[in-house]
N, C-alpha and C positions, 0 to 999 in steps of 0.2 A: 322575539324569535327571529324576526326579519333582520334586525340589527346584528344579531349574533351570526347569522348566515353571511351577511355582507362582510363582517370582519373576518370570518373563516375563509371567504373567497377573495382575500386581499393578497397582494404580492409579498407575503412574508417569506422568510428564508426556508422554513419547513415546507410550505406549499410549493414554492418554486423547485426545491429539490425533488419532492415527490412527483410533481408533474414532469420534470425533466426525465426521471426514470420511466414514467409511463410512456412518454413519447419515444424514448429509446427502445422500450419493449415493443411498441407498436411497429416502429420501423424495422426492428429486428424480425418481427413476425413476417413482414413483407419479404425481407431478404431470405428467410427460411423457405418461403414458398417459391421464390424465384430460383433458389439454388437446387430445387428438386425437379428433375426432368419429367417424372411421371405425373406429378401434380400439374405442372405447366401444360402438359399435353391435354389435360382435361379442360383447360381454358380454351382450347382450340374449337370446341363446340359448345362454348358457354351459353350462347343464345338459345341453343336447342335444349340443353339439359343443364341449367345452371347449378342444380343441386349436386351434381357430381363434383364440380370444381369446388364448391363451397364446403361440402362434406370432407373431401380429401384434404383441403387446406386446413380445416379445423382439426382433423385427426393429426395431421403432421405437426401443426403448431402446438397443440395441447400435449402431444407426446414429447416433443422436444423440450418445451418449458417444464413439463412434468419431470422429465429426467434431470433437467437442470436443478430443480428444487430437491429431488431425491438425492442427487449427488452432493448437494450442499448441506442439507439438513438431516436427511435420513429417509429411508424407504418404509412406508407404513406396513408393507408386507413383511419386512424383516423384523420390525418391532412386534408384529403379531406372532411371528414365528418364535421370537424370544420369549414372549409371554406364554406361548404354548410349550416351551421347553425344547424346541427343535433348532434353535439358533442361540448364539451367545450374545451377551450384552456388548462385547467388543465389536461384533459384526454390526449390531444395530447402531452403534455410535461412531463407526468408521467414517461416514461422510462428514459428520460434524467435526471429527478429529482432523480431517483433511482441510476443512475450512479454516479452523483455528491455526493449523500448521502453516498454511499459506499466508494467513493474515498477520501473524506475529512479527516478522521482519518489516512488513509494510507499515505497521504502527510506528516503528522507530524512524524509518526514513520519511514517512509522512509528517511526523512531528518535527523532524529536522528541517524540512522545507517550510512547514507552517511557521515555526518559530522565527526563521530568518525573514520570511515575508512580513511578519508582524513588526520586525525591526526595520523594514524598508529595504531589505536585501533579497536578491533573487539567487537562492542557493541551488543552482543547476548542478552542483557537484556532489549531490548525495550519493550518486552511483560510485564515484571514485572514493568517497569517504567510506562507503560500505565495503568496497573492495579492500581498502587498507584495514578496515576492521576485521574482515575475513582473514587477511594475511597475518595480522598481529595475534589474533585469537587462535588461529590454527597453529601457527608456529609455537606459541606458548603452550598450546594444548598437547603437543607431542614432544616438547623439548625438556621441560623441567622435571617431570615425573614426580610431582608433589603429591601429598596424600589427598584423598577424596575430600571434597568441599573446597579445600584450600586451592587445589589445582584449578577447579572450576572458577573460583573467584579471581585468581590471577589471570586466567585466560580471558574472562569477561572484561576485567580492567584493562588488559592489554588491547583488546578490541576497541574499547572506548578511547584510549589514548591514541591509538593508530588513526582513528577517524578524526579525533580532535586536532591532531597534528595536520592532517590533510585539510581541515577546515580553517585552521589558524593561518595557513599560508595565504589564501586569498583575502582573509580578513585583514592581515597585516599589510598586504599590498594595497588594499583599498584604503586603509587608514593612512599609510605613509606616502603613497604615490598617487592615489586616486585611480588606480587601475580598476576597471569595471569588473565586478565579481562574476558576471555572466561569462566573460571571455576567459578569465583565469580558471574558473571552476570547470568549464568545458574542457580546457586543455589538460587540467589535472585528471579529469575522467579518463582521457586517453592514456595519460602517463601511468595511472594506477593499473589500468587493464594490461598494458604492455609489460609493466613491472611484474605483475602476477604471472603472466605467461612465461616470462624469463625465469622467475624464481622457482617454479614447480619442477623444472628440469635440472636444477642445480644439485650437485652432490651434497648430501647431508639433508636435503629437503625432499628430493624425489624418493618415492617408495622403493625400497630395495627389491631388486629383481624385476622391476618394471621398466619398460622402454617408452611408455606413453607419458603424457604430462599429468601426473598425479603425485601428490605428496604422501608422506607417511600419514597413517591414520591417527586421528586425535585419540589420546588415551581415554579409557573408559571413565577415569576419575574426572576428566574435564568435560564430559558430555552433559548437556542439560537433562535433568531427570525426566523420564517419560514412562508411561504405563507399560510400554513395550508391546510385543506382538504386532497385530495389525494396526494398532493405534500409534500414529506418529506424533500426535500432539505432545508438547513438552512444556517445561516450566517457563519457556519464553513468553507464553501468552499471559501468564501471571505477572511476569516481569513487565510486560507491556502495559498491563493495567496500572501497576505501581508507578511506572515512569510517566504515564499519561496524567495521573493525579499530581505527580511532582511538577510536571511542566505547566499544568493548569495553575498550580499554586505559584510557581515562579512568575507566570505572566500576570496574574491578577492580584497577588498578595505581597509580592516582594518589592523591595526598593529597585532592584535591578530590572524587574519586570516593568515598573513604571517608567524608568529611564528608557528601556527598550521601546516601549510603545510611544513615548514622547519623540524619540529620534525617528521612529518609523512614520509618525504623523507629520513632523516638520523638523528636520535636522537643524535648520538655521535658528528656529525658535528655541529648540532644546539647547543649542550652544549658547544662546543669549541668556538662558536660564541657569547656566553654569554646569550643564551636563557635558561630559567629555564624549563627543561623538566618536572620535577615533578609538578610544578605549572601549566604548560600547560595541563598535563594529568588530573589533578583534575578539572580545569575549563572546559576542553573539555567534560569530562564525565558528569559534572553537567549540562552543556548546552544541551548536547545530551539527558540526562534524562528529562530535562525540556521540550524539544520538544516532546518526547514520552508521557510525562505526559499531555501535551496539547492535544495530540491525544486522550488520555483516557478521558479527560475532554469534548472534542467534542463529544465523543461517548455517554457519560451519559447525557450531557446537551442538545444534539441535537436530539438523537433518542431514547435511552433507558428510560431516565427520572426516573430511579430507579436503585439501585444496586442489582445485582444478582451474583451468582458465575461465570456466563458466560458472564457478561456484556461487557467485553472487547473483547470477541471473540478471533480471532487470529490476531488482527491488528498489534501486535508487531512482530510476526513471518512473517506475510505477508510484513511488512516493510522491512525485510531483502531482500526479492525478489524484491521489488520495487526499493530499493537502487541499487541492482545489475543490474537490467534492466536499470536503469537510469545512470549507470556507475559512481555513487557517485557524480554526478553534480546536483545542486539544481533544475534547471528548467527541466532537463531531468528526475529527480526523480518525479517532479510534474506531468509531462505528463505520466510517467510510472504508477503512482497511478491512473490517469484517465483511463488508459487502463485496469488495474486490476478491477477498479470499473465497467467499461463497461462489462468486462467478467462476473463479478458476477451478475450484473443486467440482462444481456442478457441470462445468464445461467438459471436464474429462469424461464424465458419465454420459453426457449428451452426445459426445463424439462416438463413444463406444456403443451405446444402445440405439441411438437414433440416426447415426451416420452423419450428423451435422458437424461441419468443420469447426475445430477448436478456435480458429481465427474469428468465427462469428462472435465469440465471447469478447475478443479484443475490440471488435466493432461496437458491441454493446457498451463497453467501457468508454470508448471514444465518443459515442453518441451522448452518453450521460454527461461527460465532461463538456462537450460542445454546448449542450443546452444549459448546463450550469454556468458556463462562461458567457452565455448570451441570454441573460434574464429578460431583456427586452423582447426577444423573439418568443419566449414562453408566455410573457404577459400578453403579447399581441395574439397569439394562437388561442389562448383561453380567455381573452378579454378580462384580465384581472384588474381589479381596482388598485390604485396606488396604496402602498402600505401606510404612508404618512397620513393619508386621509382617513384611514381606518384606525389610526392610533397605534400602529404596529411598526417596529423598526425593520428595515430590510437592507441596511447598508452592509456592504462587504468590508471585510478587514483590509487593512492596508496591504497592497501587494496583489 
């Protein structure tokens, strides 16, 4: 039993990730208290009546995090009302629907970044690739007027190709000229954003009768299937599951996945072994771009239904955090995207019901990533044993 507990308390990836989230939640609790003037006032006479400050802090923290969970997973009172017949099942599952809606595009952009990292490339351009995916999918969605299903397939494929093109460019430049992918992808992010802002006000793209920057609406036949009503969740989350499984197979079971990992581990050794490093870089960035483009297509076809300058939001940049939290592994990245989706959905309720700023959720995300990126700090705080001594692996993926 003692040996089992010693192995359990070793610095393996699962424990490090869990403890990183625990630390983020604890620091977030402190920030919640500090941000409330009424609770802070009670600390002014802490030595005289400490219970006032402690009780007020506990009520504030428990209420805020309770609303966070209710907004992400569901409110027990609403479920009780559904069982009693005074509420609908759609109302009960609305929070979970919001979590999955926010998570779906993050799965694709997270996989895009994670796949490139495994090949030794830093794909900072997932945002620009997602924007190109939004543009291509959105334009295809309101231009062709194809029958149902076919129109959706064409729009999704267009989004993938748009992102793949935007990923191919830095991959080609890396392979042919040695241009660093971080610089080229960052520049392409700006280019994509500016191109979108210009495009949505052009004749034939801008919505008729509108003077603001918004495109025509995507045709109903090109929208991702959704239950409708208050439930915004759509087929994109199912597509995310399938794509995650495909990426996991690509990395671990295919010949290209082996070449990709070999190049990511040591490009010089891979070249000596007969692997074309240049070809791998180009294909890798094109595939990564296609994944991010699919995330953009999911965004415009699933929720936005029209192009605006901010249609992609920050899904590309958030994908960087999702990939890091998922340690560049496909299924871990999928669940990391679900966590970020839950934080976003729950943060909306926390702001509305508890009055806690939505920016605090961003702080929680940042803290989680900081601790994930600094495992030595987590090990020191919790005095964790080395994973190798416990017979458990704790190495991070390349990148």
